[in-house]
C-alpha positions in Angstrom: -4.5 -30.4 77.4 -1.6 -32.9 77.4 0.2 -30.8 74.8 -0.2 -27.7 76.9 1.1 -29.5 80.0 4.2 -30.9 78.1 5.3 -27.5 76.8 4.6 -25.7 80.0 6.7 -28.2 82.1 9.5 -28.3 79.5 10.1 -24.5 79.8 11.2 -24.4 83.5 13.4 -27.5 83.0 15.2 -25.8 80.1 15.4 -22.5 81.9 16.9 -24.1 85.0 19.7 -25.5 82.9 20.3 -22.0 81.4 20.2 -20.4 84.9 22.9 -22.6 86.2 25.2 -22.1 83.2 24.6 -18.4 83.2 25.9 -18.2 86.8 29.2 -19.9 85.8 29.7 -17.7 82.8 29.0 -14.5 84.6 31.3 -15.3 87.5 34.2 -16.9 85.6 34.3 -15.7 82.0 32.5 -12.4 81.4 33.0 -9.7 84.0 30.3 -7.4 82.6 26.5 -7.5 82.8 26.3 -5.2 79.8 28.5 -7.5 77.7 26.4 -10.6 78.5 23.2 -8.7 77.8 24.5 -7.5 74.5 25.5 -11.1 73.5 22.1 -12.4 74.6 20.4 -9.8 72.3 22.7 -10.2 69.3 22.7 -14.0 69.1 18.9 -14.0 68.8 19.4 -13.1 65.2 20.4 -16.7 64.6 17.1 -18.3 65.4 15.3 -15.5 63.5 17.2 -16.4 60.3 16.6 -20.1 60.9 12.9 -19.7 61.5 12.5 -17.5 58.4 14.3 -20.1 56.3 12.1 -22.9 57.7 8.7 -21.2 57.9 9.0 -18.2 55.7 7.5 -14.9 56.6 4.8 -12.5 55.3 5.7 -9.1 56.7 2.7 -7.0 57.6 3.7 -3.9 59.4 0.8 -3.1 61.7 0.0 -2.4 65.3 0.3 -6.2 66.2 3.7 -6.3 64.6 5.1 -3.4 66.7 3.5 -4.7 69.9 5.2 -8.1 69.5 8.4 -6.4 68.4 8.6 -4.3 71.5 7.5 -7.3 73.6 10.8 -8.9 72.5 12.7 -5.9 73.7 10.9 -6.1 77.1 12.1 -9.7 77.3 15.8 -9.1 76.6 16.7 -5.8 78.3 15.8 -7.0 81.8 18.5 -9.6 81.5 21.0 -6.9 82.5 19.5 -7.0 86.1 19.2 -10.8 85.9 23.0 -11.2 85.3 23.8 -8.7 88.1 21.6 -10.8 90.5 23.4 -14.0 89.5 26.7 -12.4 90.2 25.7 -11.5 93.7 23.5 -14.4 94.9 23.1 -18.1 94.8 21.3 -19.3 91.6 18.5 -21.1 93.4 17.7 -18.0 95.5 17.6 -15.8 92.4 15.2 -18.2 90.7 13.0 -18.3 93.8 12.8 -14.5 93.5 11.7 -15.0 89.9 8.6 -16.8 91.0 7.0 -13.4 91.6 6.6 -13.4 87.8 3.2 -15.1 87.6 1.8 -12.6 90.2 3.0 -9.6 88.2 1.9 -11.2 85.0 -1.6 -11.8 86.4 -1.9 -8.2 87.6 -0.9 -6.8 84.2 -3.2 -9.2 82.4 -6.1 -8.2 84.8 -5.4 -4.5 84.3 -5.0 -4.4 80.5 -6.8 -7.5 79.2 -9.6 -8.1 81.7 -8.4 -11.3 83.4 -10.3 -11.7 86.7 -8.3 -11.0 89.9 -10.2 -12.6 92.8 -9.6 -13.6 96.4 -7.5 -16.7 95.5 -5.1 -14.5 93.5 -4.8 -12.1 96.4 -4.0 -15.0 98.7 -1.5 -16.3 96.1 0.2 -12.8 96.1 0.7 -12.9 99.9 2.0 -16.5 99.9 4.5 -16.0 97.0 5.7 -12.7 98.6 6.3 -14.5 101.9 8.1 -17.3 100.0 10.3 -14.7 98.3 11.2 -13.2 101.6 12.3 -16.6 103.0 14.7 -16.7 100.1 15.7 -13.0 100.2 16.5 -12.6 103.9 20.0 -13.9 104.9 22.0 -13.8 108.1 25.4 -12.2 107.3 27.7 -12.4 110.4 25.3 -11.1 113.1 22.9 -9.1 111.0 19.8 -10.1 108.9 19.8 -8.5 105.5 17.6 -8.6 102.4 19.6 -9.7 99.3 20.0 -7.0 96.7 19.3 -9.6 94.1 15.7 -9.6 95.3 15.3 -6.0 94.0 17.3 -6.6 90.8 15.1 -9.6 89.9 11.9 -7.6 90.5 13.0 -5.1 87.9 13.5 -8.0 85.5 10.2 -9.6 86.4 8.2 -6.4 85.5 9.7 -6.4 82.0 9.3 -10.1 81.5 5.7 -10.0 82.6 4.8 -7.2 80.2 6.5 -9.3 77.4 4.5 -12.5 78.3 1.1 -10.8 78.5 1.6 -8.9 75.2 2.7 -12.1 73.4 -0.3 -14.1 74.8 -2.9 -11.6 73.6 -1.3 -10.3 70.4 0.3 -13.3 68.8 -3.1 -14.8 67.7 -3.3 -11.8 65.3 -0.4 -13.3 63.2 -0.8 -15.9 60.5 1.0 -18.5 62.7 2.7 -18.8 66.1 6.1 -19.0 64.3 5.6 -15.7 62.5 4.9 -14.0 65.8 8.0 -15.7 67.3 10.2 -14.4 64.5 9.1 -10.8 65.2 9.4 -11.4 69.0 13.0 -12.6 68.6 13.9 -9.9 66.1 12.7 -7.2 68.5 14.8 -8.7 71.3 17.9 -8.3 69.1 17.4 -4.6 68.5 19.3 -3.4 71.7 22.4 -5.0 70.4 22.4 -2.7 67.3 21.4 0.4 69.3 24.6 0.0 71.3 26.6 1.0 68.3 25.1 4.5 68.6 27.2 4.9 71.7 30.9 4.2 70.7 32.3 4.5 74.2 29.9 2.0 75.7 30.3 -0.4 72.8 34.1 -0.3 73.2 33.7 -1.4 76.8 31.4 -4.2 75.9 33.6 -5.6 73.2 36.7 -5.3 75.4 35.0 -7.7 77.9 34.0 -10.1 75.2 37.4 -10.1 73.5 39.1 -12.1 76.3 36.5 -14.8 76.7 38.0 -18.3 76.2 36.5 -20.9 73.9 34.8 -22.7 76.8 33.2 -19.4 77.8 31.8 -18.9 74.3 30.6 -22.5 74.2 28.7 -22.1 77.6 27.3 -18.7 76.6 25.9 -20.2 73.3 24.7 -23.3 75.0 22.8 -21.4 77.6 21.3 -19.1 75.0 19.9 -21.9 72.8 18.6 -23.8 75.8 17.0 -20.7 77.1 15.4 -19.9 73.7 14.1 -23.4 73.7 12.4 -22.7 77.1 11.1 -19.4 75.8 9.6 -20.9 72.7 8.1 -23.8 74.7 6.5 -21.4 77.2 5.3 -18.9 74.5 3.7 -21.8 72.7 2.1 -23.0 76.0 0.7 -19.5 76.4 -1.2 -19.9 73.1 -2.7 -23.2 74.3 -3.8 -22.2 77.9 -4.3 -19.2 80.2 -1.4 -17.0 81.2 -2.0 -17.6 84.9 -2.2 -21.4 84.7 0.9 -21.6 82.5 2.7 -19.5 85.0 1.8 -21.9 87.8 3.8 -24.8 86.4 7.1 -22.8 86.2 7.1 -22.9 90.0 9.1 -26.1 89.8 12.1 -24.2 88.2 13.9 -23.6 91.5 13.9 -27.3 92.3 15.6 -28.1 89.0 18.1 -25.3 89.4 19.2 -26.8 92.7 19.5 -30.3 91.1 21.2 -29.1 87.9 23.6 -26.9 90.0 25.0 -30.0 91.7 25.1 -32.1 88.5 26.7 -29.5 86.2 29.3 -28.5 88.8 30.7 -32.0 88.5 31.1 -31.6 84.8 32.2 -27.9 84.5 34.4 -26.6 87.2 33.3 -23.0 86.4 29.8 -23.7 87.6 29.6 -23.2 91.4 27.9 -25.7 93.6 24.9 -24.6 95.6 25.6 -24.3 99.4 24.1 -27.2 101.4 24.2 -25.8 104.9 21.2 -26.7 107.1 19.8 -23.2 107.5 20.2 -22.3 103.8 18.4 -25.5 102.8 15.6 -24.9 105.3 15.0 -21.3 104.1 14.9 -22.4 100.5 12.6 -25.3 101.3 10.2 -23.0 103.1 10.4 -20.5 100.3 9.6 -23.2 97.7 6.7 -24.5 99.7 5.1 -21.0 100.0 5.7 -20.3 96.3 4.2 -23.6 95.2 1.1 -23.2 97.4 0.8 -19.6 96.2 1.0 -20.7 92.6 -1.6 -23.4 93.3 -3.9 -20.7 94.6 -3.2 -18.5 91.6 -4.5 -21.3 89.3 -7.8 -21.7 91.2 -10.9 -20.2 89.7 
């Protein structure tokens, strides 16, 4: 149990670091969501090679292989919408929107793998949805509007949820956790190669990446490896405990995003500080409370 708790908590801490860095990169160094998504897919080949070198791999091309492979694709492609959301909204609000992930994950697990969906889970859905609305609704001048980032992140959440559930239930069919992770990471890199089938689009992507300064490349790479560390940690946690309970712990991620946003902005000028106006803080605090209570309900039997 202690091992499961450690790796489950480590994941949102690492992801929070990555979220904050991603915002700075998208707003200051790479002006294209497609270019950032391509880089995120392509660089996944590095850990694939490292893991094969360390653990080796016995390739068995079967249904489990392809399911995990495509689960990797469902994890990387939604980052396109994630980067668009970061470019249009405060990082902490975006991550609060992402807390709908365990609800969607639980629904998918219930529909396809028989996890029980009871009254507590329905209450959790309502609470988390209310929390997301607290984060999504903003007053712009004299009008109240729902942030477009809310809808962008929901598209990402659907893909990530499918990916998490498939990995949870299919990875035990492999010889080891690391063999499943190799296939998962390799699948996520496929979209980077498919881009070359479209010369005009690939030219646009590389034109955006060509002008990125060294600090931009450093932050992009740093964010990736921190994020992969979070993904590996969470994926490993999924093999030790239930999908729903593991998802509960990631509710602390928005809090760390807010903290890291202030800390990192003092180190890297490219990383924007989170607004600290009274109304904004109150709405985020209310959102976080609803999300955490909802996640608590989600974990109840």
